[in-house]
C-alpha positions as CSV (number, residue, x, y, z in Angstrom):
1,M,18.4,26.3,-32.6
2,Q,17.5,25.2,-28.3
3,K,20.0,24.4,-26.2
4,I,18.8,21.9,-23.6
5,I,20.6,21.9,-20.9
6,R,18.8,19.3,-18.5
7,T,17.9,16.4,-20.6
8,A,14.2,14.4,-19.9
9,A,16.0,11.7,-18.6
10,D,18.2,14.1,-15.9
11,L,14.6,15.3,-15.0
12,V,13.3,11.5,-13.9
13,T,16.8,11.1,-12.3
14,E,16.0,14.0,-10.1
15,A,12.3,12.8,-9.0
16,E,13.5,9.4,-8.7
17,A,15.4,11.0,-5.6
18,E,12.3,12.9,-3.7
19,I,9.9,10.3,-4.5
20,V,8.9,7.0,-3.0
21,A,9.3,4.0,-6.0
22,L,7.4,0.6,-5.2
23,T,8.2,-2.7,-7.1
24,P,4.9,-4.0,-8.7
25,I,5.3,-7.0,-6.2
26,D,5.0,-3.8,-3.7
27,V,2.2,-2.1,-5.2
28,K,0.2,-5.5,-5.3
29,T,0.8,-6.1,-1.6
30,R,-0.4,-2.7,-0.6
31,L,-3.2,-2.8,-3.0
32,A,-4.5,-6.1,-1.3
33,G,-4.0,-4.4,2.6
34,E,-6.4,-2.2,4.7
35,N,-6.9,1.0,3.4
36,P,-5.6,0.4,0.1
37,P,-4.3,3.5,-2.1
38,V,-5.7,4.3,-5.3
39,L,-3.9,3.0,-8.4
40,I,-3.6,5.8,-10.7
41,D,-2.8,5.1,-14.6
42,I,-1.7,8.4,-16.2
43,R,-1.4,6.2,-19.7
44,D,-2.8,8.0,-22.9
45,I,-6.0,6.4,-23.4
46,R,-4.6,4.8,-26.4
47,E,-2.0,2.8,-24.4
48,L,-4.7,1.4,-22.4
49,A,-6.9,0.0,-25.4
50,K,-3.5,-1.4,-26.8
51,S,-2.1,-3.1,-23.6
52,G,-5.0,-3.5,-21.5
53,R,-5.2,-2.4,-17.5
54,I,-4.8,-2.9,-14.1
55,S,-7.8,-3.8,-12.3
56,G,-9.2,-0.9,-10.5
57,A,-6.7,1.6,-11.4
58,V,-8.5,5.1,-12.2
59,H,-7.5,6.0,-15.2
60,A,-5.8,9.7,-14.9
61,P,-4.9,10.9,-18.2
62,R,-1.3,13.3,-17.9
63,G,-2.0,16.2,-19.5
64,M,-5.2,16.4,-17.4
65,L,-3.5,15.3,-13.9
66,E,-2.9,18.3,-12.2
67,F,-6.3,19.6,-13.1
68,W,-7.7,16.8,-11.9
69,V,-6.4,17.0,-8.6
70,D,-6.8,20.0,-7.8
71,P,-9.6,20.9,-5.7
72,A,-10.4,24.7,-7.3
73,S,-9.8,23.8,-11.0
74,P,-12.8,23.1,-13.2
75,Y,-11.7,19.8,-14.2
76,H,-11.1,18.5,-10.2
77,R,-11.9,14.8,-9.9
78,A,-13.1,13.6,-6.6
79,V,-10.9,10.5,-6.1
80,F,-8.1,13.1,-5.5
81,S,-10.3,14.6,-2.6
82,Q,-11.4,11.4,-1.2
83,N,-8.3,9.5,-1.2
84,D,-5.1,9.8,1.1
85,S,-2.7,7.5,-0.5
86,F,-2.2,7.3,-4.1
87,I,0.4,5.1,-6.5
88,L,0.8,7.0,-10.1
89,F,1.9,4.1,-13.0
90,C,2.6,5.2,-16.6
91,A,4.2,2.2,-18.9
92,S,8.0,2.4,-18.1
93,G,7.4,4.6,-14.9
94,W,9.5,8.2,-16.9
95,R,6.1,9.9,-16.5
96,S,4.5,8.9,-13.4
97,A,8.1,9.4,-11.6
98,L,7.8,13.3,-13.0
99,A,4.0,13.3,-12.1
100,T,4.4,11.9,-8.5
101,K,7.0,14.7,-8.4
102,T,4.7,17.3,-9.9
103,L,2.1,16.4,-6.9
104,Q,4.4,16.3,-4.1
105,D,5.0,19.7,-5.0
106,M,1.0,21.0,-5.3
107,G,1.6,19.5,-1.6
108,M,0.3,15.9,-1.7
109,T,1.2,13.8,0.5
110,G,0.8,9.7,0.5
111,L,2.5,9.7,-3.1
112,A,4.2,7.2,-4.6
113,H,5.0,5.6,-8.1
114,M,5.2,2.0,-9.6
115,A,9.0,1.9,-10.9
116,G,8.9,0.3,-14.4
117,G,5.3,0.7,-14.9
118,F,2.6,-1.1,-16.4
119,N,5.4,-3.4,-18.5
120,A,7.0,-4.0,-15.3
121,W,3.7,-5.0,-14.1
122,A,3.2,-7.3,-16.9
123,A,6.5,-8.9,-16.6
124,A,6.2,-9.5,-13.2
125,E,2.9,-11.6,-14.9
126,L,0.4,-9.6,-12.3
127,P,-3.2,-9.7,-13.4
128,I,-4.1,-7.4,-16.4
129,E,-7.7,-6.4,-17.9
130,I,-7.3,-6.8,-21.8
131,E,-10.5,-5.3,-23.8
132,P,-11.8,-7.2,-26.6
133,S,-11.1,-5.6,-29.8
134,E,-14.1,-4.9,-32.2
135,S,-14.1,-6.9,-35.0
């Protein structure tokens, strides 16, 4: 049996010490300002279908993020090379903290993550787009 030396929570805590964390209200304010950042939703597609989306957010699944960011990757997405500022979020902020730290480690700048993630955005009663269910 493998012995875990550092837990997932340890990794998140370490990442949070090295990244910028914004509240949902801070994110909303920045999105409404001049030169707004690109909001990146790293949740799984099933989470988007279940919980809804934040209008204008670009969906970049966590499992593909590093490949979509890397201009040398065959999976590169132009949004990551055409903008200077990004705010990542997931459901509760753990995955986005780790993802933001990873992108910083890759050399990206202008990064932040939304503390509390989509759940905090919804709890702050900020706008959410819900896809109609298929009947």
